matplotlib code that plots the C-alpha trace (Angstrom):
import matplotlib.pyplot as plt

x = [-9.2, -11.0, -11.3, -7.6, -6.8, -9.2, -7.5, -4.1, -5.2, -6.7, -3.5, -1.3, -3.4, -3.3, 0.5, 0.7, -1.2, -0.5, 0.8, 4.6, 6.5, 8.0, 11.5, 10.3, 8.5, 11.6, 13.7, 11.2, 11.0, 14.9, 14.9, 12.2, 14.1, 17.3, 15.4, 13.7, 17.0, 18.6, 15.7, 15.9, 19.5, 18.7, 16.1, 17.7, 14.3, 13.3, 16.7, 16.8, 13.2, 14.1, 17.2, 15.2, 12.4, 14.9, 16.6, 13.2, 12.0, 15.2, 15.0, 11.3, 12.0, 14.8, 12.8, 12.5, 16.3, 17.4, 14.7, 16.2, 13.1, 9.4, 7.6, 4.7, 6.6, 6.6, 9.5, 8.8, 12.4, 13.5, 10.8, 11.7, 15.4, 17.5, 19.2, 21.9, 23.7, 21.0, 18.1, 19.1, 16.1, 15.5, 12.3, 8.8, 6.7, 6.0, 9.6, 9.0, 11.9, 11.2, 13.6, 11.7, 8.3, 9.3, 10.5, 7.5, 5.1, 6.6, 6.4, 2.7, 1.8, 3.6, 2.0, -1.5, -0.8, 0.4, -2.6, -5.0, -3.7, -3.7, -7.3, -8.3, -6.6, -8.2, -11.6, -10.9, -9.0, -11.7, -14.4, -12.7, -11.6, -15.1, -16.8, -14.5, -14.5, -18.2, -19.3, -22.9, -25.2, -22.7, -20.2, -22.8, -24.1, -20.6, -19.1, -22.1, -21.5, -17.8, -18.7, -20.9, -18.1, -15.6, -17.9, -18.0, -15.1, -12.6, -11.8, -15.4, -15.5, -12.4, -13.9, -17.3, -15.8, -13.2, -15.8, -18.1, -15.2, -14.7, -18.4, -18.1, -15.0, -12.8, -9.2, -5.9, -6.1, -9.7, -9.0, -6.2, -8.6, -11.1, -8.4, -7.4, -11.0, -11.7, -8.6, -8.8, -12.4, -11.7, -9.0, -10.9, -13.0, -9.8, -8.2, -11.3, -11.5, -7.8, -7.9, -11.1, -9.6, -6.7, -9.1, -11.1, -7.9, -6.6, -9.8, -9.7, -6.3, -5.7, -4.7, -8.1, -9.8, -7.5, -8.5, -12.2, -11.5, -10.2, -13.1, -11.6, -14.1, -14.7, -13.6, -10.3, -9.6, -10.4, -8.4, -5.5, -5.0, -6.0, -5.3, -1.5, -1.2, -2.9, -0.8, 1.8, -0.3, -1.8, 1.7, 2.6, -0.6, -0.5, 3.1, 2.2, -1.0, 1.0, 2.6, -0.9, -2.4, 0.5, -0.2, -3.9, -3.3, -0.9, -3.4, -6.2, -4.0, -3.0, -6.7, -7.2, -9.1, -6.4, -5.1, -5.8, -2.7, -0.3, 0.1, 3.1, 1.9, 3.7, 0.6, -0.5, 3.1, 3.3, 0.0, 1.1, 4.4, 2.6, 2.5, 6.3, 7.2, 8.8, 10.6, 11.6, 10.8, 12.8, 10.0, 8.0, 10.8, 11.5, 8.0, 7.6, 10.8, 9.7, 6.5, 8.2, 10.9, 8.4, 6.0, 8.9, 10.4, 7.1, 6.4, 9.9, 9.8, 6.3, 7.2, 10.3, 8.3, 5.9, 8.8, 10.1, 6.8, 5.6, 8.7, 6.4, 5.6, 9.3, 9.5, 6.7]
y = [-54.3, -51.7, -49.5, -49.8, -48.7, -45.8, -44.6, -45.0, -43.0, -40.3, -40.1, -39.8, -37.0, -35.2, -35.5, -34.2, -31.0, -30.4, -26.9, -26.6, -25.8, -22.4, -23.6, -25.1, -21.9, -19.8, -22.1, -21.9, -18.1, -17.8, -20.0, -18.0, -14.7, -16.2, -17.3, -13.9, -11.9, -14.2, -13.6, -9.9, -9.7, -11.4, -8.8, -5.4, -3.7, -5.0, -4.3, -0.7, -0.2, -1.7, 0.5, 3.6, 2.6, 1.9, 5.3, 7.0, 5.3, 6.0, 9.7, 9.9, 8.2, 10.6, 13.7, 15.0, 14.9, 16.1, 18.8, 22.1, 24.2, 24.1, 23.4, 25.8, 28.6, 31.7, 34.1, 37.2, 38.3, 35.3, 34.7, 33.1, 32.7, 30.5, 27.3, 27.9, 26.4, 27.9, 26.7, 23.6, 24.0, 27.6, 29.2, 29.7, 32.8, 32.8, 32.3, 28.6, 26.2, 24.1, 21.3, 20.8, 21.0, 18.3, 16.0, 16.5, 16.4, 13.1, 11.6, 12.4, 11.4, 8.0, 7.3, 8.0, 5.8, 2.9, 3.0, 3.4, 0.3, -1.7, -0.6, -1.7, -5.1, -5.5, -5.3, -6.9, -10.0, -11.5, -10.4, -12.1, -15.2, -16.0, -15.2, -17.5, -20.3, -20.6, -19.9, -20.2, -17.4, -15.9, -15.5, -14.2, -11.5, -10.5, -10.2, -8.3, -5.7, -5.6, -5.2, -2.2, -0.5, -1.2, 0.4, 3.6, 5.9, 6.0, 9.7, 10.6, 8.6, 10.4, 13.8, 13.0, 11.8, 14.6, 17.2, 15.9, 16.1, 19.8, 20.5, 18.9, 21.1, 18.2, 19.1, 17.7, 14.1, 13.7, 15.0, 12.4, 9.7, 10.6, 10.3, 6.9, 5.7, 7.0, 5.6, 2.3, 1.8, 2.4, -0.3, -3.0, -4.2, -4.8, -6.7, -8.8, -9.8, -10.7, -12.9, -14.5, -15.7, -17.3, -18.9, -20.6, -22.4, -23.2, -24.7, -27.5, -28.8, -31.9, -30.2, -28.6, -32.0, -33.4, -30.5, -31.4, -35.0, -34.4, -32.0, -28.6, -25.7, -23.9, -20.6, -22.1, -23.7, -20.5, -18.1, -20.3, -22.9, -21.2, -17.5, -17.8, -19.4, -16.5, -13.6, -13.4, -11.6, -9.4, -8.2, -7.3, -5.5, -3.6, -2.4, -1.0, 0.4, 2.4, 4.5, 5.1, 6.1, 8.6, 10.1, 10.4, 12.1, 14.6, 15.2, 15.9, 18.3, 20.0, 20.6, 22.1, 19.1, 17.6, 18.8, 22.5, 24.8, 25.4, 21.6, 20.5, 18.6, 17.9, 18.4, 21.6, 23.0, 22.2, 24.0, 27.1, 27.2, 27.8, 31.5, 31.7, 29.3, 32.1, 34.0, 31.0, 27.7, 25.7, 26.1, 23.7, 21.4, 20.0, 18.7, 17.6, 15.5, 14.1, 12.8, 11.4, 9.6, 8.0, 6.8, 5.5, 3.6, 1.8, 1.0, -0.4, -2.5, -3.8, -4.6, -6.4, -8.4, -9.4, -10.7, -12.7, -14.2, -15.0, -15.5, -15.9, -12.2, -11.4, -13.5, -11.5]
z = [10.9, 8.9, 12.0, 12.7, 9.1, 9.4, 12.6, 11.1, 8.1, 10.2, 12.3, 9.3, 7.9, 11.2, 11.3, 7.8, 8.4, 12.1, 12.9, 12.9, 16.1, 16.7, 15.9, 12.6, 11.7, 12.4, 10.3, 7.5, 7.7, 7.6, 4.5, 2.9, 3.6, 2.1, -1.0, -1.3, -1.0, -3.6, -6.0, -5.2, -6.2, -9.5, -10.4, -11.2, -11.3, -7.9, -6.4, -7.6, -6.4, -3.0, -2.6, -3.5, -1.0, 1.8, 1.2, 1.2, 4.4, 6.3, 5.3, 6.4, 9.7, 10.4, 9.5, 13.0, 13.3, 9.9, 9.3, 10.5, 10.6, 11.5, 8.2, 8.9, 10.5, 8.3, 8.0, 5.9, 6.1, 4.1, 1.5, -1.9, -1.2, -3.3, -2.1, 0.4, 3.4, 5.6, 3.5, 1.4, -1.0, -0.5, 0.9, -0.5, -0.7, 3.0, 4.0, 5.0, 4.5, 1.5, 2.6, 5.8, 4.1, 1.6, 4.4, 6.6, 3.6, 2.5, 5.9, 6.1, 2.5, 2.6, 6.0, 4.6, 1.5, 3.6, 6.0, 3.1, 1.4, 4.7, 5.2, 1.7, 2.3, 5.7, 4.1, 0.7, 1.9, 4.1, 1.7, -1.2, 0.7, 2.1, -1.2, -3.2, -0.6, 0.0, -3.6, -4.6, -3.8, -1.3, -4.2, -6.6, -4.3, -3.1, -6.6, -7.9, -5.2, -6.1, -9.8, -8.9, -7.0, -9.7, -12.3, -10.2, -11.2, -8.4, -8.8, -8.3, -5.1, -3.8, -4.7, -3.1, 0.2, 0.5, -0.4, 2.3, 4.7, 3.8, 4.4, 7.8, 8.5, 9.3, 9.6, 10.8, 11.9, 10.9, 7.4, 7.0, 8.4, 5.7, 3.0, 4.3, 4.3, 0.8, -0.8, 1.1, 0.3, -3.4, -3.3, -1.5, -4.5, -6.5, -3.6, -3.0, -6.7, -6.8, -3.7, -4.7, -8.0, -6.1, -3.6, -6.4, -7.5, -4.0, -2.6, -5.2, -3.9, -1.8, 1.4, 1.6, 1.2, 4.0, 6.3, 5.6, 6.4, 9.9, 10.7, 10.5, 10.4, 7.1, 8.6, 9.8, 6.4, 4.5, 6.7, 8.0, 5.2, 2.0, 2.6, 3.2, -0.3, -1.9, -0.6, -3.3, -5.9, -3.2, -2.1, -5.6, -6.2, -2.9, -3.6, -7.0, -5.5, -3.0, -5.8, -7.3, -4.0, -3.4, -6.9, -6.1, -2.7, -4.4, -7.2, -4.7, -2.8, -6.1, -6.8, -3.4, -2.0, 0.2, 3.6, 4.1, 4.4, 6.1, 6.6, 4.4, 1.4, -1.9, -4.0, -2.3, -2.4, -6.1, -6.7, -4.8, -6.7, -10.0, -9.4, -9.2, -12.1, -14.1, -11.3, -9.1, -10.7, -8.2, -5.7, -7.8, -8.8, -5.3, -4.4, -8.0, -7.9, -4.5, -6.0, -9.0, -6.9, -4.5, -7.2, -9.3, -6.3, -5.5, -9.2, -9.8, -6.7, -7.5, -11.1, -9.9, -7.4, -10.1, -12.2, -9.3, -8.2, -11.8, -14.0, -17.1, -16.9, -17.3, -20.5, -22.3]

ax = plt.figure().add_subplot(projection="3d")
ax.plot(x, y, z, "-o")
ax.set_aspect("equal")
plt.show()
C-alpha cells in the first residue's frame, strides 16, 4: 500500500513538472505577448522608449538603402557645405556626407553595443546561476572574484584593453571585436551578481524541491528550472546598460581611442567637429543629437520596463 502511494505521488509530481507540448508553449507565449503589450500601453515611458527604439532600428536596418553616399568617400569640391537637397545634413571638412556618416556610424555603434551586452550576459548568467545555486565555497570564491572586478574602475579597463589593441595595430573587424570584449567583460560581474541574488530566492521554492524529488540533475534544475524565473531583472538591466555602453563607445571615440578614421563613428565625428564649432556648428550637432536620441530611447524603455516588472518602483 505504501509503495502504491509512493508511486502515485511520484507520478503526480512528474505530471506537474513535465515539459509542456509545443502547442501549449505557443499558446503560453501568445498570452505572454498579449499581457506584455497591454502593460506596455499602460506605461507611457516604456511606450515612448519602444517607439523611439523601433524607429531607430528601422532606420539603421534600412541604412544601405536610404544612405545616398559612401560615408568614407572624400569630395574636396564640396567640403563644409550646409544642409541641402543634395546633402541632407551638409558635408564635413573632407566633403563627406554627414547624413550617410550618421546612419552608418549608428548602425555600427548600436551593433557593437548589442553584441557587447550579449557577451556580458553569456558569461555573467551561467556564472551567477551556478554560483548562487551551489552556494558554499563555490559561491564564496565566485563572488570574491566578482567583487574584485567591480572594485576595478570600468573606464580604466576600457582604456587598458583599447590601448593594447592600438599597440597590436588591430583595425576594422578586430578593433570592433576588442571593443565588444572590453565592454562585455566589464558588464559580466554586474549581470552575475544580479542573477545570483534572484537564484538565491528561487532555489528555496517548492518546484525546486519537486525537481530534486524525481531525480533531476543539479545543472538541469539550475539552468532549465530556475534561470527562466530570473530573467526579468536581467532584461531591464541589459536594456538600460545598452544606453550606457553606447555612451562609453562614443566617449572612447571622442578621446581618439575608438575606431580609427575614416570609419564613420559618432564620437570621432563629434571630436573632429570641434575645430569648426564657430564657423559651422551643425557639423557637431547631428552626431551629438544621434547619441542623445539613442541613449534616451534605451533609458526610457529600460525605465518603463522596470516600472512594469516591479510596480513598487513606480510608486516611489
